[in-house]
Structures are given as C-alpha cells and as structure tokens.
N, C-alpha and C positions, 0 to 999 in steps of 0.2 A: 176307291182301297187302292189302285192300280199305279199312280201316281203316285201316290205317299210311299209304296214299296221301293217303285225306282227310285225316288228321291233318298229311300233309307240304305239303299244297294251302292248307291252312285256318291253318297257326300265323301269328303272327305276325313281320313283316321279323326277321329279327338275331337270332331266339333259337332255340338251339340246342338239341334238346330230348336227352333223354338216354333209354334204353331205359326202357316202359312210362310216358313221361310224352308227352303227349295238348293237343294244346288243342282245346279241342269250340265251334263257331263260334256254336252255339247261346245257350248261356248265357254264352259269353266268356269262359270259364274254364281253368285251368289245370287239367289231372288228371294223377294215379298209381295206375296199376292196378296192383295188388299183392295175394298171396294170404297171410291169417293163419297162425297156426300152428295153426288147427284147419282149415286146406285151404279155408278161404271165400273168396270173393272181393271185393275190399271196394273202396272207388275213395275218394281227399280229394282236393280241391281248392279252388281258390285263383283270385282276379284276379288276383294277382300271381306271376311265376314267381322272380324271385329277393328279396332282402332290399329293396335298393336300387331295383326298378322302382314308377314311381308307379302309384296307385292311380288308378282311372275315378273320375270323378265323382262324387257322390252315392252312393259304395259306401261301406260300417261296412269300417273298420281289420280286420283281423287277420292273422296270421303269412301268410309268403308258401310259394308249394308247396316246394320245397329246402328251408326251415326247418323245416315238416309233416312233411319227408320222412325229413329226419336224426332227428327225436323218433321216427318211427315206426319208421326203422331200427335205433334203440337199444330199444326195447320187440319186433321179432321177436327182435333178435338176443339178449335176458334168456326168451323165452319168455312176452309179454303176454300176458293175458287179455284181446283189444282190448275185448268187451264187459265183462267186469267193471272195467276201467279209466274206463270211463263210467259206472258206477252213482254217484250224488253221496253224499255225505261220513255221510248219516242214510240211506241205503241202506244202504248197506255197514256202517253202524252195529247197522241192525235185522235182518241176516242175524247179526252178531256176536251178538249179543243172544240171537237163538232158537236160534244154536248151541250159548251159555254156556247155557242155560234146559232146556236137553234134557240136556248132560252130566251137570249135576249143581243140585241144589236148593237156589239159595241163599235168604239172609234176605230177610224182606216187608223189612227198612228196607234191605237193598242193595239191591232191584228198587225201592225208591221212590229210590233214588241216583240209577241207573242213569238214570231215566224223568226226573228234575232236569235230568241231562245234554241228555238229549234235546229235550225242552222246550223250554232255553235255546238249542238250536245252532241249533230252528228259527228264531230271532229275527236269525241273522246268516249273511248270504252265506256265507260256509263253507261252510255244511250242505248248502248245495243245490249247491255246487260238485261237478263231474267228481273221482273221487277221484284219478287220472288228471294230472291240471291243479295240483291243490295244490300252491304253493312253499314252501319256509321262508315267505320272506318274507309270505305269505298269514298264516299259521299265526300269526307276531309282530304283525299289522295284526289279529289277532282278538285277538290277547292286550289290547293295550294297549286298543281296545274293552274289554274283558271287565273292565278296572281299574276304568274309570268306574264299574261299576255294583254289582261285586261284591267279596268280603273274600278276601286271598288262599289261605286255608285251601280256599272254598267253588271257586276255581278252578284249584287246582292239584288236588284233587281230580276237576275233570272233566278235566282236561289227560293224569290217567292212565287215566280210561276212554277217548279219542280215542286215544294212543297204543296201547292193545295194538289198538285199533280196524284201526289200519294197519298192527300187526304181523299180524294174521290176513288182513290184504289180501295182503299179502308171502304171506305161505303160499301165496295162494289166486291168486298169479302177476299182480294186479291191478297194482300198483304194485311197482318196482324198489326205494325206499327209505323211509325212514318222514322226513316231511318236520318231525315234532312231536318226532322224538326229540331238539334240542337245544332244547326249548322248556319253562322251566319258570317259576316266582315265586317270591319268599318268602311265606311266611305271614304275611303282615301284622301278621292280627289275632290271633295267635300268644297276644299276654298276655291276651286274653280267656280263655284254656284254661289260665292260671294255678289251681293250688292256690288257695280262701281259708285266709288264717295262721290260725292256734291261738286266735290271743286273737280274733281278728271270727267267726272260728265259736263260739265260748264267748260273746260276747258279743250276738249272733245267738240263739244258741239258748236263753239266759236272760231274751231279751228276749219270746219265742215260751212260752216257760213262762208266764210270767205276763200277757202283752196279753190280756185277755180275748178281742177277734179272729181274735188268734194260736194262743191255747191249744191248739184241735182239732185244729193242725198238727201242734204239737209233737215226738208221739211218732214221727210219720213224716219227719218231716226228720230228726231227732234218728238213728233208723235207716238215712236213708240217708247221715250222714256218718260210721256210725259200723262199716259193714257191706262196706260197697263195690259196695253191688248197684244196677244197670241200675234203673230208674226203670222199664219194663215187666219187669223179674223182679219187681218188689215189688209191683207190681199184681196180677202174676200167683199169688200165695201162697196157700196155701189150708192151711186148719188143720191138714192132717194133713202139712203142712208145717216147723209150729213146732215141736218138739219139748223141750219144758220141763225136763224130765226131768235130760235129759242136755246144755241151752242148745247147742242146733244147729240151724239153718236150713237146709232141705235147698231145692235151688235145682233144679226142674227143668224149668218152664213159663217162658213169659213171656204176657202180656195185650196184644193190642195192637188198634188198630181199622183196620179195614179196612172201606174203601164204606160208613162209618156204622155198622159191626157190630162190638162186641168179639169176639175171636177168640181164642182159645188158640193159643199158636204154640211149637216147639221152642223153646229156647235158642238164643241168636243162634249160637254153634260147639257144638259133639262138647266141648268144653271146659268151656262153661257150664253141665254138669251137675258140684252141687257141694255139699258142705254147708259152710258155712260157723260157724266158732263165736262166741256170743253173748259180748258185754262183758258186765261187769255192770250197766254203764248199758242198754245195748240188753237183758237181760235183764228188767228193772227196766220197759222200756217198753212190749214183748209182755205183760208182765203188768196192765198197765194197759189195754193194747189190747184183749184178748180177754175181761176184766172188764166194759169199758164196751161191746164190740161188742153192737149190737142191730139188729133189723130190722123194715122199716117193715111193718106188718098180718102180723110172721111168715113172710114170704116171701122164700125165701130165695132171691137174686140166679142164673140158670143161664146157664153161657157154654159154646161148641159149641167143639173145635177140628175141621181141612178134613175129619176124616173121622168130624166127625157124633157124637163120643165128648163128652158131658154133662161139666160140670165145676160144682161149686157151695165153698161153704162158702169165700170167698173173705175172707180177712183186712181188706182196706182196703175201704169200701166210701165213698160220697158224703155228703158230711155233711148233707145235709137228705134225697135222695131214696133211701139206701140202694143203691144202687145200683152195679155193679163201677165201677172207674174205671181210668183207663191213663193215658198221661204228661201227654197236651195238659193234665188233671184237674190230676196233681202240679203243672207247669212253672207252670199259675195260682194256686195253694193257693203256692208258694212265691213266687211274682211280688208276690202279695198282700201276704204275711206281709214281706219284701224293702222296701215300698213305707213298709208302715206303721211300719217299725223307722227305714227313713231319713227317715221326718216326725216322728218323737218324735227323732233325734242329725242332725240338722241339720249339728251342727258336727261333727260324725264319724263322715259316714253310712261305708255300706259299699257295694260295686260292683255292680251288679246281675248274677246268674248262673244258672245253670240245673241242674236236677237234676245234670244229668250231671259238675258242675263238684267235688258232694259225694264223687262218684266216685275226682277227681282228688285232691281233699284226702285221701281216705281214703289212696289210694297213698301220698301225698305224706310222710304223719304215721306210718303203719306203715314205713318203706322198710328199718327198723333191722332187719325181720322177714326172715329165710332168704327169697332172691330166688325160690326152688322155692314158697315157703311162700305168700307174697305173691300168687304167678303165678298157685296155685292160687285163691285165694281169691276175685281179681277174675277168675277162667273166662277168661284167657288161655291161647291156642293155641300162643306164643310166648311165652318170656322176653323178649326184644327189643321186644313188644309194652309189657310192667310197665316197663320201665323208659325206655326211651329214648319211649313218649308218653304217660303218666300221671304219672313219679316226676318231681317239683321236685325241684331243690338245695334245704334248708334252709337260713336265712340262717346268717351267720358267728357271730353268737351262738349260736345251736345245736348248728354245728359244732364249736365251740370245745369247751361244754360235754360233748359223745357223744365229742370223741377223748380228750380225760381221763377219762373213763369206761372207755375201751377201756384206756389206759393204765394207769390203776391197777388193773384187773385183772389186765391183763398181767402188771406187777409183785409184785401176793399171789401170781402163780401160780408 
C-alpha cells in the first residue's frame, strides 16, 4: 500500500494511472510493472504516459509508456520470450547457424556462403537491431541499400538465410511474425549465369587448342564443358577415378582450399557420388592428360581429408609447380584464356565467364537426354534443380531442327 500511496502522491496532475502504472519522481519517468511468461518481474518506462504528451526538454524521443504497454501485451498474449526478443539479428543468426551445424554436416561452400551473409549483415544497422523491434520497413530499407552494392542473386541468397533465421526465432517465441516474409528481389544478374552458345564454345575451344599460351589449358577446359563436372570435383579427380577401359569418370570427392590448405572433402551432396560417361572428345583429352602428366622431382603431391586420410595421384596439377590445384586456379586459367581470346578476336569477343558456366552449358547442350539421366550426370538431388536452374532454353532455330527430328521419328514409327 505504501508504494501505491507514494505513487499517487507524486504522480503529475491530471494523469490518471492504470493498474501497475506508476510515476517515479526520482527518474521523472512513468513505469509499468509486470511479470513475463517465465514468471520474471520486469519494468518498462518512458518520460511520456500518452503518445500526445510533450517530451521533457533535452530528452531523447522514444515511445510513450502506453505504446510500449500495447506492444508488451501483444508479446505476453503470444507467450513471447522477452529476453529472446531483445537479441540482435546477428545474435539470433549465430544461434541458428550453430543449431544448423549441430544438426547436420554442411558442405564447405555452404558454410562459406553463410559467413558471407553474416559479414555483410555486420555492415548494416539491421544486424544490430533487436529482433523483436525489426519491422518490414526496416527490411525494405536494408534491401534498398543492398541493391546499391550487390548483385541480385547475391542479395536473394542472403534474404533466404535471413528468412530462415526469423522462422527459427518464431519457433522459439522470440517474435510473432517474420518481417522478411514479403522481402524479395529479382536476380538482375541472372544473364551472367546463362550458358555459352555452342558456337562461342567451339570458337573458344579451338582457339585454346592452337594458341601457344593457352594450349596447356585446352584439355582441362574441354573436360569442364563436356562432362558437367564442378571445378572442385575436377580438381579432386585422382588416377583411380579415370576408367579408360570403360570410358567412365568416377566422382567421389572434391578438392577445396580451406585456410590456405588443400583439403579433400566429400562431394557437395550424397547424389554427387556418381559415374560420368566420357564422350569421344573427353576420352581423347584424358589420353593426352595421362600421357603428358609428369611430376616435378618425381614427388607425388599429397592432400588429406578432414580425418587425416592421405590422397595422391591427382590428375590435374599446376602447370609449373606440379602441385595440386583448386577452383581458384581453374578460374585463373580460364580467365587468362578468355582474355587472350578476346584480344585476338576484338571484333567478335565472348563474354567473361567462370568455370561453373561450363557446367550450365553442358546441361543446356545435353537437355535432350532423358531428364533423370541428365540429373544423375550433374549430381543433383532434385530434378527441379537441373531443369529450373541449369538448363537454358535453346534458340528458336535449334528448337525448329529438334522438333522436326522428333516429328520424323514419330511418322516413321
């Protein structure tokens, strides 16, 4: 009773306080006392009781006590974890990623992608906001700023992770709704992921086969274009993976660079373990590769997996050092060859592309294979990944030829 009497005595004139509302004469703030869903006693406060009240001179603007009470009531009615709601987006993301890593083993590149999102979010105010205070308008402002610096596909990848973080927060009663639910962006740079045309591919490969400085890369680039291998899978091939008798390539591992060390890792997914048939051209490339393979000082490079198992006999080695190569080396070799080609064909250059586009080109060029066969060769877990993300529509001229071929076959039958 004493507290209530003191509060009544010191409350400002003409301010009628509700149950559990008090005026603190020492801080000159209005207070609301409550018990959260975990039974913990808490207090929220403000210099203003109502939204229309005047803010004391020199004080920083904030929500009135009644506004805070309304938000709090909504949280309590939905059993929101008040402490969880006060965590920043980056803190919740860290919890989510730890949960994810403990639940299942993720590919190295997947973890790298998640770290990119974390480091990018650290550059924005959104990452340091309490997750319970993030509204759709904050997310939209973040998206506007992101579009000034990053490509559409990169932004969409980060949006995907942040959405899952909020769903994680909802499951744990940190928030009621997902403010990122309606946030999306177009993949404005998707054109860069289109396959290289057959004409440009053949022009480029022919140049590499004849150019003095590019010839050493020809077989490697040809294999990328005509097998659909990921660059890391190509780097992970060892001599025992090449079955020349049956013209097959066994894909069972990849070679990645982790903390400046070349590490043997499992394939990206379980479906990545597969056997790829060689075309005649790929077979001829491997004949040359194996015939011309040599070691510097007869020392076989050795790489280890995460359990300490040793691997040697890698098919593709660096041109000069004869050490193992990883994707960054393949990217460098390819970029140099493209540069030489464009210097020699300034009137009809080709666009710059990365090794993964060779994989897209393979998928597009071989789209007439049975879909499940193409899915298997590419090592995709879902057919939708193959058909929606990798196979581009052929030009109208090629569609015309193909539809007539099929039509003639049907007439003959």
